[in-house]
N, C-alpha and C positions, 0 to 999 in steps of 0.2 A: 251702700253702694254706689261707685264710683263711677262718672260720667266721662269720657274721653271727648277731650278739648280738640277742636280740628287744628291742623299744625299751622305754625307761625310761616308767614310769607317773608321773603326778604322786602326789602323796602323797594328795591325794584317792581317786584313780583307784586306787589300792595297797589301800586303806582299804575301799573297797566291794569289790574281787576277795575280800581276806581275809575279810569279812564274809558274803558270799556262799557263798565255801567253808566256812566256818563252820558257816553256816546248811544246808547241804545235808548235813556231816557229821552234825549234830544231827537232821535230819530223818531221816535213815537209820539212827539209835540205837535205834530201837524204844524199849520203855519203858525201857533203860538210862539215857536221859538224866532223865526226870521221877523215876525212883526216884534217884538220884544228887544230884540237887538236892533232893529232901526230905530226905536224910540230912545234906546240906549244913546244911540248916536246921536242922534237930533237933541237929546239932551246936554249931552256933552259941547254941544256946537250954542249953545243959547247964551244972549249977554248976561242973562242973571239967571238966578235961581241956582238950579242943582250943579251948573259947572263953574259954579263960585266958592262951592263948600271948600274951603280954606282947609276944613279940618277934618277934611276925608268923608266918607259914609261906608256904611255896612250891607251885606246880602239883605239885611233885614229892609234897612233903608230903600235897596232897590226893590223889594216886594213892596213896598207902599208906591211907590214910585208906577211900577210896572203895572200893578193889578185894576187899576182904575182906566187904564189904557189899553190894556190889552186882555182884561179877565184873567180868570185862574188858568195855570197850566193844569194838563190832564191827569199832574203828577205833582207831588210837593217836590221832588227830585229834581224836577226839570227848574226849579231857583239854581240849583248847584250845577246844573249844566249850561244853565245861562252866564252864569259868573264865570265860569270854564271857558265858555268860549268867547267871551266879552274880555277876555285875558288876551286868550290865543289870538284875536283880531286885532290887539292893542286898542280897544275901545277904554277899559281901565287896566291899572296897574294896582298891586298890593303895595300899599304905604310904607309897610313893616311897621305898624302899631297893631295891637287888639283895643275893643272894647266891649262893655257888658252889652248883651241884648236885654231888650225892653219889653218883649213880647212876654206876657203872662206863660204860656207853656215854656218859653226860651230858659226860664229860670235863672234869667242874668250871667249865662255861662259867656264865654269869651268868644270874641269874633274879628276875624282880621279887620281890620280900616282897607279901603280901595279909594282912589284917587282917579280921575281923568286923564286918560293920555292924550285923544283927540279934541282937545280944544281948540278951537279956531284955529 
């Protein structure tokens, strides 16, 4: 018995679908997204700590920074929406590198490295 696979989207269609899904998660995050973005912007301006990470940081690192300050969001995909929004608002930018994730459930898969844009 053959199972029909869904059709493949063009790169543009796939990006639009991703953006729509992340926007929906962001819209449903209540105050969490706004608070997390404020906290990220504040971290970027600190004279020490995360703002001075010369080697950059990952979304996984951001999660470890944000959860103690803002709690967990309503859905795990909110962290992807947070990263995307932080890039759009020029709080962070991709550093052009990838690093293995360290959380047990991530199984060491590669993830983008980011750096602050709005430092001081």
